[in-house]
C-alpha positions in Angstrom: -75.1 105.1 250.2 -72.4 106.6 247.9 -70.3 103.5 248.2 -73.2 101.3 247.3 -73.9 103.4 244.2 -70.2 103.2 243.2 -70.2 99.4 243.7 -73.4 99.1 241.6 -71.9 101.1 238.8 -68.7 99.1 238.9 -70.6 95.9 238.7 -72.7 97.2 235.8 -69.6 98.2 233.9 -68.1 94.8 234.4 -71.2 93.1 233.1 -71.3 95.5 230.1 -67.7 94.5 229.3 -68.8 90.8 228.9 -72.0 91.5 227.0 -72.5 89.6 223.8 -72.0 91.3 220.5 -74.0 89.9 217.6 -72.1 89.9 214.3 -75.3 91.1 212.5 -76.0 94.0 214.8 -72.7 95.2 216.4 -71.1 98.4 215.4 -67.6 98.6 214.2 -66.5 99.7 217.6 -68.3 96.9 219.3 -66.7 94.4 216.9 -63.3 95.9 217.5 -63.9 95.3 221.2 -63.8 91.6 220.7 -60.3 90.3 221.4 -58.7 89.2 218.1 -61.0 91.3 215.8 -59.2 94.4 214.6 -60.4 97.4 212.4 -59.7 95.6 209.1 -61.7 92.5 210.1 -64.6 94.5 211.5 -64.8 96.5 208.2 -64.9 93.2 206.3 -67.6 91.8 208.6 -69.7 95.0 208.1 -69.3 95.0 204.4 -70.3 91.3 204.2 -73.4 91.8 206.4 -74.5 94.7 204.2 -74.8 92.2 201.4 -76.9 89.8 203.6 -77.0 89.0 207.3 -75.0 86.0 208.4 -77.3 83.0 208.8 -75.0 80.8 210.9 -71.4 80.5 212.1 -70.7 78.4 209.0 -72.0 81.2 206.8 -69.9 83.7 208.8 -66.7 81.6 208.5 -67.3 81.0 204.8 -67.8 84.7 203.9 -65.1 86.3 206.2 -61.7 85.3 205.0 -59.3 83.9 207.7 -61.9 82.8 210.2 -62.1 79.1 210.8 -63.1 76.9 213.7 -60.3 77.9 216.0 -60.8 81.6 215.7 -64.6 81.2 215.8 -64.3 79.4 219.1 -62.1 82.2 220.5 -64.4 84.9 219.3 -67.4 83.1 220.7 -65.6 82.8 224.1 -65.0 86.6 223.9 -68.8 87.2 223.5 -69.3 87.2 219.7 -72.6 85.6 218.5 -74.2 85.0 215.1 -77.9 85.4 215.3 -77.7 85.3 219.1 -76.0 81.8 219.0 -72.6 81.0 220.4 -70.2 78.9 218.3 -71.0 75.2 218.9 -68.5 73.7 216.4 -65.7 71.5 217.4 -62.1 72.5 217.6 -59.8 70.9 215.0 -57.9 67.9 216.4 -54.4 68.5 217.7 -51.6 67.4 215.5 -50.2 64.1 216.6 -46.6 63.3 216.4 -45.6 60.6 214.0 -44.4 57.3 215.4 -40.8 58.2 214.3 -40.9 61.6 216.1 -42.4 59.9 219.2 -39.6 57.3 219.2 -37.0 60.0 218.8 -38.4 61.9 221.8 -38.4 58.7 223.9 -34.8 57.8 223.1 -33.3 61.2 223.9 -31.6 60.9 227.3 -32.1 63.6 229.9 -29.1 66.0 230.2 -28.4 64.8 233.8 -28.0 61.2 232.6 -25.5 62.2 229.9 -23.2 63.7 232.5 -22.6 60.3 234.3 
């Protein structure tokens, strides 16, 4: 019986660790618990939401300096929500190599071929 109780409590604590934190309702400590959000950012978030609640992820990214699509996607994956919604935006496209850089990579011989 005691082992079952411990297992239940352990499972409950794991679930609580992954619980969503809404940017409009979370405390400073809860916001700090999101990987990538530190004390300075959580203070900015709280100061901005005291002016007015965040209406959407776009509103959140506009009002909190330094948060763009890439960080918003990471925060959402860590459990941050805005008005209960996860970030649904798209990640910025990866930077493609220019044709000159691609050609340079293709013409570089492997080190083993240079020894022959």
